[in-house]
Every structure is written in structure tokens, then in C-alpha cells.
C-alpha positions, 0 to 999 in steps of 0.5 A: 562890782568886782566879781570872781568866777571860779570855773569857766565851763558853759554856765560860768562863762555864760554868766561872765558874758552876761555880766560883762555887758553890765560893766562889772570887773571880772576875774576868771579862774579855772584849773583847766588853763585852756578853758580859762584862756578861751573864756577870757578871750570870749569875755574880752575887756571886762576881764581884769588881767591883773585884779588889783583888789579882792573881789566883792562876789565870788561865783563858784561855777565848778561841777557839783562835787567840787563846789564845797572844797572850792568854796572853802579854798576861796573863802580862805583866800577872800574872807571878806567876800560874799559867795554864791554857787550855781550848781544843781544840788543844794541840801547837802551843800547848805549843811556843809556850809553851815558848819563853817564859822563865818561863811554862813551869812556870806554864802547864797546857793543859786541854780540857773535853770539853763544849759545845753547838751554841749559843755565847756566855754566854747558853748557859752552864750551871753543870752543863755539865761534870758527868760529862764528861771534862776533859783535862790536857796537862802538859809536862815543865816543868809544876809538880806543884803547878799540876797538883794545883791544876788537878786539884782545880778541874776535879774540883770542876765534876763533870768526870773528869780525864784526862792526855794528851800534847799530840800524842796529845790532838790526834790523838784529838780529830780522831777523836772531835770534829773528824770528827763535826763535819765529817760533821754539817756535810757532811750539813747542807750537803746540805740547803741547796738542798732545798726546805722541802717536802722537809724537812717530813717530817724526823724525829729521825734527820736532826735528831740527825745534823745537830745539830753542823751548828749549831756556830759556823763561826768557831770550827770553821774555826780548829779544823779548819784548825789540826788539819788534819795529824791530820784529813786522814787520817781524812777520806781513810779516810771518803772511801774508805768512802763510795766502797766503799758506792757500789760496793756499791750500784751492784753491788746487793751486799746483803752489802757493804751489810750489812757496811757497816751491821754495821761501824757497829754494831761501832764504835758499841758501842766507845764507852765509858760515862759518865765515859769508863769501860768501856762497860756493858751497860745494861738498860732499865726501862719505867715507865708513869706517870700524866700529873700533876705530880711523877711524875718526882720521885717515881720518883727518890725511889724510886730513892734508896730502892732504892739504885740508880744511874740512868745515863740516861732517856727520856720518851715522852708526847703532849699529851692522853694520860693516861699517859706512859712513862719508860724508865730505863737501869741496870745489870742488877742495879740494873734488877732491884732497882728493878723489884722495889721499884717493883712492890711500891710499886704502880708500873706497872713492866715487866720490864727488857730489854737495851739 
């Protein structure tokens, strides 16, 4: 297909890289000429230097507050094209699109649940969407043909498609994306006045929890403000939980503090497994390996021979150490199969344990 992508930031360029692997003819455009130039070089031969015909699909990959004006401009240029966006909010956008005659049936709102803290084309990855959810928010006017075409494009990137009503999308995004960003930014903000000597001992806990605090203020200020209606009640509930914890601490109420921690355990356990599917009880298989090249590759070759599917992995190794530890996450049955297979093959595989 002939696909035009307007906006060559992280998501737009990553989408272009993924589509380039499927032999689509791409046209990239960005008001930021440096971003566009980098994206064109990254995507390579799939980018047409001088597009000869109008695009079949136009992807609006701009920041959320620029999506609608950019969409109007592209619709005026290519009235016969079909359009999608990949921004993080949908309700107001669908209302605005519905007021434009002829655009309704040609537009489909989409939102890939993928990203990184760093922005711009230099952070783009062609595999960014693999294993991630990608939400489609069709309106009653969206053509079935467009829905099918976009579904095929999205699935070709390795993403899993979900369909949601626009209002429900914005409500759920407030919980699973916007609230975590706020919490991480709040914690990061608490560190501003701290001296470097106080942060020297910071370990993985602080680094992991503040990872999202490195996100773009320009991007997120618009997202949070535009979704304030859905985000505000969540922040009020969060504030109440903090107030309760403070009361428990003031009273020396260890049972209340324990209940606070247990609620966190229970909530985290409800997060679904990969591809948005039902959470699975993973088993961890520890494997001690020698510190030499090619060991990880050989492990995965053994996994293929055993016919098992690895869900995740962790690597622990210190410089100068003669051995390392690889811990694979698998289903209970796959963990037992692989343990037996590796043991017979001479690997130092230890008994699986529950995650």
C-alpha cells in the first residue's frame, strides 16, 4: 500500500520501520525537518523520495493537540484517502471528526499501547509494537473495509488488536497510563531538592519507579489536561489512600499498613499477561551458564528443540564472574519440559519454582 505518515517522532517512525518490513511504499512528513530527515534515513528504501500518487492511508502521528488540525489539512489535500491517528485520546477527536462531512467514514481512531520515555525518531524501533495492545476506536460511521485494512496493518507489526468505544478508551487509559505517569512524576519531583549524596545509594526500586518521570513534559501536559475529566477522580482516590496510610503511620497501626501493602499485592496480581490475555501463573527456571559468547543463543536453540515458549527472562552477571544466571519465565508445563530437556543435554538447570 501507499502510506503517508505525518509526524516522525517515536511512534510515527517506529510504525514506519515496522511497515517498511512489509514492502509498503511510504511517504514521511514532519514540520521538524531534522526529525523527518532522520526518519527517512532510518526507514531507508521503503520511503519514496518523490511520491507519484496520492496515498491510500494517511497516518496522523502528531502530538495529541495537533491531531485534528493536521487531519483537516491532510483531508483537504487527499480527500480520497483513508485516515487513522495514533494519539492517546479519542472522545473529543471523534466528536470533532463527526462534524466534518465526508471524513467520518474515512477515519478510524487508533492507539498503540507502546512507547518509551525518550522521544523523537532516534528512539524509534521497528519491533516497538510486538506483543503490545493496539486499540481501535471505530465510530458508527467507520467503514467496515477501513476497519479491516487497519486491523491487518496493525497485526502486521506484531501488535494485538482491541476495539473500544472512544469514551471507554479514555476512561481506561486514565487508569492504566495517565495515573502511573502522574505517580512516577510525583516521585521524581520529590527528588529535585535532594542532594546528589542522598541519591548515591539509589537502587533499582527508585530507578524503576521513576522511569516514567523521564517522559516528555510537552507531550504529557496536553494528555493529562485533555483527559482531566477521567483522571481527576483517580487522583482523588489516590490522595485518599495516601491520607489513610499517613493515619496508619501516625497511629502506629501495623495492621493498617499491612492491609495497605496487601492491597498493592492484590492489585498488581490482576494485571493481565502478555498480549493483554489472561494472567498466567509463570514458573521460573534458573540456569547457570558459563561466561562466554553465544550462551544465550544456545539456550534459545534448546528451547526451540524442546518446543517451549519463553515468556520473559532475567540475566544476572557481574564483570569478572566466571558464571552467570539466566532465569526463564515459562508456563508450569513448559518449565518442567525444558528443565528435563536441559538437564539431559548437560546444562546446569535447576528446579523450576513459582513466580
